[in-house]
C-alpha positions in Angstrom: -183.0 -3.9 -135.5 -184.0 -7.4 -136.5 -183.0 -10.4 -134.5 -180.2 -11.3 -137.0 -178.6 -7.9 -136.6 -179.0 -8.0 -132.8 -177.2 -11.4 -132.9 -174.4 -9.7 -134.9 -174.1 -6.9 -132.4 -174.1 -9.4 -129.5 -171.4 -11.5 -131.2 -169.2 -8.5 -131.8 -169.6 -7.3 -128.2 -169.1 -10.7 -126.6 -166.0 -11.8 -128.5 -164.4 -8.3 -128.4 -164.9 -8.1 -124.6 -163.2 -11.6 -124.3 -160.3 -10.5 -126.5 -161.2 -13.3 -129.0 -160.3 -11.3 -132.0 -159.1 -14.2 -134.1 -162.3 -16.1 -133.6 -164.4 -12.9 -134.4 -162.4 -12.2 -137.5 -163.0 -15.8 -138.7 -166.7 -15.6 -138.1 -167.6 -12.0 -139.3 -167.2 -12.7 -143.1 -170.3 -14.9 -142.9 -172.3 -11.9 -141.8 -171.3 -9.6 -144.7 -174.3 -10.6 -146.9 -176.6 -10.0 -143.9 -175.2 -6.5 -143.5 -175.5 -5.7 -147.2 -179.1 -6.8 -147.3 -179.9 -4.6 -144.3 -178.1 -1.5 -145.5 -181.0 0.8 -144.6 -180.6 0.2 -140.8 -176.8 -0.1 -140.6 -176.6 3.3 -138.9 -178.6 1.8 -136.0 -176.0 -1.0 -135.8 -173.2 1.6 -135.7 -174.9 3.4 -132.8 -174.5 0.3 -130.7 -170.8 -0.3 -131.4 -167.7 1.6 -130.3 -165.0 2.1 -133.0 -162.1 1.5 -130.5 -163.6 -1.4 -128.6 -165.4 -3.1 -131.5 -163.1 -2.3 -134.5 -163.7 -5.5 -136.3 -167.5 -5.3 -136.0 -167.5 -1.6 -137.3 -165.2 -2.6 -140.1 -167.7 -5.1 -141.5 -170.5 -2.6 -141.1 -168.5 -0.1 -143.1 -167.7 -2.8 -145.7 -171.4 -3.6 -145.9 -172.3 0.0 -146.5 -169.7 0.3 -149.3 -170.9 -2.9 -151.0 -174.5 -1.5 -151.0 -173.9 2.0 -152.3 -175.6 1.2 -155.6 -178.8 0.4 -153.8 -178.6 2.9 -150.9 -177.2 5.9 -152.8 -175.8 7.3 -149.5 -174.8 10.9 -148.9 -171.1 11.1 -149.8 -170.2 13.2 -146.8 -171.6 10.6 -144.5 -169.4 7.8 -146.0 -166.3 10.1 -146.0 -166.8 11.1 -142.4 -167.4 7.5 -141.3 -164.3 6.3 -143.1 -162.3 9.3 -141.7 -163.4 8.5 -138.1 -162.7 4.8 -138.6 -159.0 5.2 -139.6 -158.5 7.7 -136.8 -160.2 5.8 -134.0 -160.0 2.1 -134.8 -157.9 -0.3 -132.8 -154.7 -1.2 -134.8 -154.3 -4.5 -132.8 -157.8 -5.7 -133.8 -157.3 -4.5 -137.4 -154.3 -6.7 -137.8 -156.7 -9.7 -137.6 -158.7 -8.3 -140.6 -156.1 -6.9 -143.0 -157.8 -8.4 -146.1 -161.3 -6.9 -145.5 -159.6 -3.6 -144.6 -157.9 -3.5 -148.0 -161.2 -4.3 -149.6 -162.9 -1.5 -147.7 -160.2 1.0 -148.9 -160.6 -0.2 -152.6 -164.4 0.3 -152.4 -164.0 3.6 -150.8 -161.7 4.7 -153.6 -164.1 3.6 -156.2 -166.9 5.4 -154.5 -165.0 8.7 -154.4 -163.8 8.5 -158.0 -167.4 7.9 -159.2 -168.6 10.9 -157.2 -165.7 13.1 -158.4 -164.7 13.6 -154.8 -161.2 12.1 -155.0 -159.5 14.9 -153.1 -161.6 14.2 -150.0 -160.1 10.7 -149.6 -156.4 11.4 -149.9 -155.7 12.1 -146.2 -158.0 9.3 -145.2 -156.1 6.7 -147.2 -152.7 8.1 -146.2 -153.8 7.5 -142.6 -155.1 4.0 -143.5 -151.6 3.1 -144.9 -149.9 4.4 -141.8 -152.2 2.4 -139.6 -152.0 -0.9 -141.4 -148.4 -1.2 -142.6 -145.9 -2.9 -140.4 -142.9 -1.0 -141.8 -142.5 2.5 -143.1 -140.9 0.8 -146.2 -143.8 -1.7 -146.8 -145.9 -1.4 -149.9 -149.6 -2.2 -149.4 -152.5 -2.5 -152.0 -153.8 0.8 -150.5 -150.8 2.7 -152.0 -152.3 2.3 -155.4 -155.6 3.7 -154.2 -153.9 6.7 -152.7 -152.0 7.3 -155.9 -155.2 7.0 -158.0 -157.0 9.6 -155.8 -154.0 12.0 -155.9 -153.8 11.7 -159.6 -157.5 12.3 -160.2 -157.5 15.3 -157.8 -154.1 16.6 -159.2 -153.1 17.0 -155.5 -149.7 15.5 -154.8 -148.4 16.9 -151.5 -149.6 13.9 -149.4 -148.6 11.1 -151.8 -145.1 12.4 -152.7 -143.5 11.2 -149.4 -144.8 7.7 -150.1 -143.4 7.8 -153.6 -140.0 8.9 -152.3 -139.8 6.0 -149.8 -137.6 3.0 -150.8 -139.8 -0.1 -150.7 -138.3 -3.2 -149.0 -141.4 -5.3 -148.3 -144.9 -5.8 -149.7 -148.1 -6.8 -148.2 -150.5 -8.7 -150.4 -153.9 -10.2 -149.8 -152.7 -13.7 -150.7 -149.8 -13.4 -148.2 -152.0 -11.9 -145.5 -154.6 -14.6 -145.8 -151.9 -17.3 -145.7 -150.3 -15.7 -142.6 -153.6 -15.5 -140.8 -154.6 -19.0 -142.0 -157.7 -17.5 -143.8 -159.2 -19.0 -146.9 -162.4 -17.0 -147.1 -163.8 -17.2 -150.7 -164.6 -13.5 -150.7 -160.9 -12.6 -150.7 -160.0 -14.8 -153.7 -160.6 -12.0 -156.2 -158.5 -9.5 -154.4 -155.7 -12.1 -154.0 -155.8 -12.6 -157.7 -155.6 -8.8 -158.1 -152.5 -8.4 -156.0 -150.3 -7.9 -159.0 -152.8 -5.4 -160.4 -152.5 -3.1 -157.4 -148.7 -3.5 -157.3 -148.4 -2.5 -160.9 -151.0 0.3 -160.6 -148.9 1.8 -157.8 -145.9 2.2 -160.1 -148.1 3.3 -163.1 -149.8 6.0 -161.1 -146.6 6.9 -159.2 -144.6 7.2 -162.4 -147.1 9.6 -163.9 -147.1 11.7 -160.7 -143.3 11.8 -160.7 -143.3 13.0 -164.3 -145.9 15.7 -163.5 -143.8 16.9 -160.6 -140.5 16.7 -162.5 -139.1 14.1 -160.1 -136.5 11.6 -161.1 -137.8 8.1 -162.1 -134.6 6.2 -161.3 -135.6 5.2 -157.8 -139.1 4.3 -159.0 -137.8 2.1 -161.8 -135.1 0.5 -159.6 -137.6 -0.3 -156.9 -140.1 -1.7 -159.5 -137.6 -4.3 -160.7 -136.4 -5.2 -157.3 -140.0 -5.7 -156.0 -140.8 -7.8 -159.1 -138.5 -10.3 -157.7 -140.1 -10.1 -154.2 -143.7 -10.5 -155.5 -142.7 -13.5 -157.7 -140.9 -15.1 -154.8 -144.0 -14.6 -152.5 -146.3 -16.0 -155.1 -144.2 -19.1 -155.4 -144.1 -19.5 -151.6 -147.9 -19.2 -151.4 -148.5 -21.7 -154.2 -146.2 -24.1 -152.3 
């Protein structure tokens, strides 16, 4: 590894060992471009980090890999296995300090699988990701739309249907998470602007899946209108 990547590993290890997760989460976004440029040796970086102890550092390596897929043309099974391992073994406490990059990672993972016609292989991975990051069983996250998209592309609905049958009482958006964590990183601006897109896509995909499975739409529509009020309220609060 080059000295810059060695510094990245040392930073992740040192701050993780000290429990300084907030500081680490604030500093890691600056290293994303470095990781993307060095996509060819990111596996070497992963070998020096532990997913449980260094969750934040591994998350940004994974994000760097997904940002560089056009250049690196990775083996799909490697990316799928890495993502599967991460959602199974990562530390939820650390992950709460990097909700926005975690959402971005899931979006890029979804795009990658759709492009490779491997949607079915990501369904259980994203269902686990939702369970890991949401704070309530009734909370809607941007990842819900990704899960619905993969389920619809694969025409496999067993995993997603319990999510669609859950009454939503709360939503987690990139804009709200960044405000809660006092983060204003520029790289999350686009996703913050796309909050409404993921919210609407969830109900669009979910409505199609309900129709395909002959399920009633009454709950979906009622929840849609009630959550419209919630997201508008949160947007006003963020702007203020």
